[in-house]
Every structure is written in structure tokens, then in C-alpha cells.
N, C-alpha and C positions, 0 to 999 in steps of 0.2 A: 732745777738746773740753774747754773750761773748765768747772769746777764749783766751788762753794763748799762746803767740807767742814769738819765738826767731826771732827778726826782723833785727838785724845787727850784724856783726862779733864783738865779744867781749862785747856786751851789755847784760844786765840782761834781763830775760824774762819779758814780759809785758802783762797785761790784756787789751785786745782791743775789739772793736766791729767790727764784720765782717758780711757779708750777710749769712743768713742761707742757707746751700746747699740744692739742690734738687737732688734726685737720678736719674741717667740716666738709660738706658737699662741695666739690669743685676745687678744693684747696690741696696744697702739697706741703708736707712737713719735710724740712731739710735739716740734716745734721750739718751744721756749719763747719766748713774746713778752713775758711779764711774770710776775714772781714776788713775792709779798708777804713782808715781814719782820715777825715777830710776837714778842711777849714770851714766848710759849710756847717758842720756840726758845732764848731766854735761860734759861728755867727748865730746859730739858733740859741745856744746857751748864753749869748750876750744880749738877747732881746729882753725888753721889759715885759712884765706879765700881760699888759694890754695888747702887745704885738703878737703873742703866741696864738696860733689858730687851732691849737689842739691841746688836750689836757695832759698833765703830767701825773705820774711818772712816764717817761718815754725810754724804751730800749733803743739805744743809738745804733748807727751803722747803716748807711745806704749803699755801700758796696759789699755784696755778699756772694759767696760761692760755697757749694756744699754737695753732699750726696743725698739723694732722695731716700728718706727714712720711712715715709708712709704716704699713701695716696688716699685722698678723700673720695667719697662716693662719686662715681661718674667720671673720674679723671682717667684719660687715656693718653697714649703717646709717650709715657715715661714709665720706667720700672724702678722698683726699689734697688738702690745701689748706683743709679746713674749719677755721673759727675756733671754738675751744671753750674752756670753763672746766673745771677738774678738780674733781670732788666729792671732798673729802679723806678723810672717815672711812670707809675701806674696811672691809667686813665679809666674811662668808662668802658672802653672797648667797642663802642657803637657809634660815636659821633663821626663826623666826616673825617677829621684828622686822625682819630684812632683807627678808623677803617683803613687808613694808609700806613698804619704802623707808627704814626707820630703821636704816641701817647704822651710824650713830653709836652705837647701843645694841646692836650685834651681841653675841649671847650666846656665840659660839664663837671670836671673833677671837683672844683671848689663848691659848686652847687650841691653835689652828691656827697661831699665830705670825704672824698678819696684822697689819701695822702701817700707819698712814697714811704717805703720802709725806712725807719730811722729818722724820718722827717715828718712824723705824724702817726704812722703805723709802726708796730713793733719791728725793730730793725735786726741787723745781722750780727751785732757784737754780743753774741749769746751762744750757748751750746746748740740750741735749735731755734728755728724760725719758721713761721708760716708764710707761704707765698700764696697770694689770693687767687691766682689763676695759673694754670700751666703755660699759658701763652707768654708769661713773664719769665720763663726758664729757657736758657740757651745752652745746648750741650757744649761742654768744654773740649771734647774731641781730643783728649790726650794732653791738653795744656796743664801745666802745673797750677793748681788753684791759688797758690801763694803769690805768684807773679802775675797771674791772669786776673785776679779779683779787682785790682785797681783799674783794669780796662773798662769795667762797667760804668765808671764815671771819669776817672783821670785819663782814660783812653777815648771813650765815647764822646765826651764833651768837646775836646779839641778837634777830634775827627769831624764832628758835625760842623764846627765853626770853620775849619779849613776847607771842607768839601765845597761850600758855597763860593769860596774865593778861588778855586782851582783855575777857572778860565783866565784869571788875571796873572797867575803865577807862571808866566811863560819864560823861555830862555832869556837871560839878561835881567830878569826882575829880582827884586829883593823882598823878603818877608822878615818882619820884626816880631820877636817873641819877648814879651815883657813878663818877667816872673818865670823862673826856670825850675820850680819845685815840682810837686806832684803832677800837675797838668802840663806845665810848661816843658819839662824835659821829655814828655811823650810827644808834645806838639812839634818839637824840633825833629824828632825821629820821623814823625808823619810827614812833615814838610820835605825832608830829605828823601823819603821813600816815594812820595807821590808827585813831587814837582822838581823842576830843574833850578828853582830859585836859589839865590844866595840867602842864607839864614843868618841874621844878626840877633843875638840874644842879649837881653838886659836883665841885670839883677843887682842886688845891693852889696853882695860880698864876693870876694874872689873865690871862696870855696864853692859857692853855687855856680859861679861862672866856669869853674873847672869841670863840674858835672856837665854843663851845657856844651863845652868843647868836646868832652868825652863821648857825648851822644850825637855829635855831628854838626854843631854850630860852626859856621865858617868864621864868624867874628863875634867877639863878646865886648860889651860896653857896660861900665858901671852905671847903674840907674840913679842918676842925680839930675840936678838942674841943667847940666851940660849934655845930657844923653841925646836929646833930639838933635842938637847941633852936631854931635859926633856922627849920628846916623846920616845926617845930611852930607857931611864930609865924605863918609864912606860910599855914598851913592852919587857922588859928583853933583850934589845939589838937588837931585831929582826927588829924593825921598823914597819911601817904600811903596810897593803896590798893594801890600796887605800887612796890617798890624794886628796882632793878637795880644790883648792885655789880660793876663790870667791873675792879676791882682785886683784891678778895678777900684783902687783907691783914688782920691782926687788928684794926687800928683801923677800917678801913672796914667790915668785917663787923659790928663793934659799932655803928657809926653806922647801918648799914642796918637793923639790928633796932630801934634806937631811933627811927628815922624812921617805922616802920610803924604804921598805925592798926589799929583793930579789923577783923578778917577780911581783913587785907591779905596780899599775896604778897611774900615776900622771896626774890629770886633771887641767889645768890652765884655769879657767872659767872667772875670772875677767879681765878687760881690762885696767889694770893699767900700761901697758907698759913693764912689766917684761917678762923674758923668762928663762926657766930652761936649764942649760947646760947638754948636753947629750953626752956620750962617755965613752969609757972604763976607769974606775977609777973615773969618775965624778959622777956616781950614783952606787947604788947596782946593782948586775948582773941582766940583762934582765928586767930592768924597762922600762915600756912603758909610754911615755909622750904624752898627747892629748890636743887639744884646741877645745873642743866642742862648738857649737853655738846653742842656743835656743833649739827647739825640734820639733817633728812632730805633725801633726794634731791629729793622733791617741793617741799620748802620752798626749796631752792636755786633751782629753776625759778621759784618765786613771787618770790623776791628779785630775780632778774634781770628779771622782768616789771615789778616796781616801778621798777627803774632805767630800763628802756625808757620807762616812763610819766613819767619825770622826777621821781619822788617822793623819790629818794635820790641823792646825789652825794657820792662819797668824796673827801675832801681828801687828796691824795697828794704825797709828795716823792720824786723819782726819783733813782736811782743807777745808774751803770754796773756791770757784773758785777765788774770789778776793784776797785770801791769798796764792794763788799758788806760787807767787814769793818768799814769806817767806818760803814756804815748801822747795824750792830749796836751799835757804840760810841755813836752818836748816840741810838739808841733807849734804850739802857741809861741814858744820862745825862739822858733826858727832853728831848732837843733836837728830837725829831720831833713835829710838830704835825699829827696825822692818822695816815696810814699810809705807811710807807716801801715803795717798790716798786723792784725790781731789773729792769733792762732788759738781758737777756743779749746782745742783738744790736745794741745802739745806745744 
């Protein structure tokens, strides 16, 4: 079968031919119908050799959807042909947090060498993939896999971040979204669907801000050294009640902290290497800064329910499997407006 692999440190991803896997006991084989391309993949491919916690080559893709092609011994609850999405942050399944469905915060994954697909385990940008346990499959329930597959990360991650801040996003409040690409444009829709807050979106180009307005942002601001001041102006000097930074670079993390009002939440979601300064005088009073990661299995089911209800709709740009390396080039160059999705079989 064909797969897209990161094969050596510093090299570009390649389309290669590898053996089709067979499911072992307790595993499920999926025929992949759609796979998402994410900046996290680029972050992995930018790491020096000593920072990689897993061996190469690695089949990329931590956003996956497919149809069940074969069931390993002992697997129940699914049938061949079922259309499913893959819950990506695999854990041990038995620690306290995994027992709550919060495998994104598994306390034993590192110890046991458990890695997410595409981030250590073979991923979804291939014609077939192995899912380690059926608990990591969520029925799509009629959703189009092409537009639904980004919800496994680009939907789940902002949903998890926003859900914690919902009590603060009351009528008259403001939420700020920094970075309106794959995750950010979904976050805007989630904020509009779940809260009465005014949404201010920040990004570096007018093209990206047009998408932000199209999906529901009330106000848009160019993300530069003046952005925090502009947010303060738009909020009458109060600042935002919640700020979600989906870039996470040093300048955006600083902007996020500067946009936050008294008792606000600041969530640094992006992995651009930035950090918000916290301390008396560095932020408004009683600001809470968080660095959430992915989301729980139950939250993925909730995100898919929101999609079925028409509350969120991911803007996607599709590529054939053979064109996946170009998808990464386009993403890295900022040419993807929304989420890039690979179609392994068409």
C-alpha cells in the first residue's frame, strides 16, 4: 500500500510503498477515507534527532477517518464497513485519567511507550492504518469523512480549550482567537455556537481574516505589535474574558497575555515555542494561563454531534495521497486556508 512517511531527520515527507498491515488481537484495520495535515506534523519534522522520542520512518497523520476493513480477534462493537473517526491521543486505558476518557492526559503513556498515530505510531496518511483498540473509534453517523476528519484534532482541541472557559463567556464578554487557520476558524464557530460572547479574531493576513469573518467573527484585527491595543480599544479598555492562542509563538503568546482582562483565561494552544509571562504586574489581576492538549473521547463525540447539528463546518482543501508532500509545503508556506485533507483512495 502507499503511505506518506517522514523517513530521516530533516528530510521532506515521501510517498512510499509499505506492506499493508494486518490487525492483531484487539486491533482494527481501517481503510482510510480521509486524513488531516497539521502544523504539529511540521513541528515533529523540525525536531533534531535527539528530541525525537520514537524511531523513523514514521507514517504521518494524526487525524484519521475510514471504514472498518478487518477486525482483530476479540474485537466487538464494530462491523466491517462501518464509517468511523479515529480518536488520536491514545493512552493506557486504565489509569485514573484514562478511566475518565481523558486519554490525552494519560499518566502512563510515556512510560509504556504509547504514542498517537502519526506522532509515534503509524498514522493515517496511508491507504490503510491500524487502530490499537476499538475504544479509539467513534462512529461518524452520516458525517462526510472529508469535512469531519479535521474535527478529531482541529475541532476537538479548540473545543476542549473553550469548554473550560465557558463560565466566563457570559453576555457582554469578549473572546479573542489568535490564529484563524485549521484550529482557529473552528474555534470561532464553536464560540459562536456555545456562547453569547463577542468574538475578535487576529491573524497576519487579510485573506485569513476574511475566512474568520465568514465563519462568524464579529471583529477582525491584524496580528501585529498593535493588536493588543486594538483589542483593548474594542473592549472599552476591559480586555477579553478568554483568549485562545492557536499559534503559540513568542509574539502571539505575549499578545494573548496583553489582551486578557481581569480574571480572564489565557489558553496557549499552539506549539510555536512561546510562553506567556505570569506574575504580579505582568498580566491583569487574577489571569489564569493554561496549556491544554487535545481533548477527551467524550468531547470528540460532542464535537461530532455539533457538526451533525450544523453548528460547525470545517473549510478544507483536498489533496491526493501522491500530493501529500505538496500539502505540507503549502501548509508551511501559509497557503492553506482552513485544513488540508488527504484522500488516500481518490
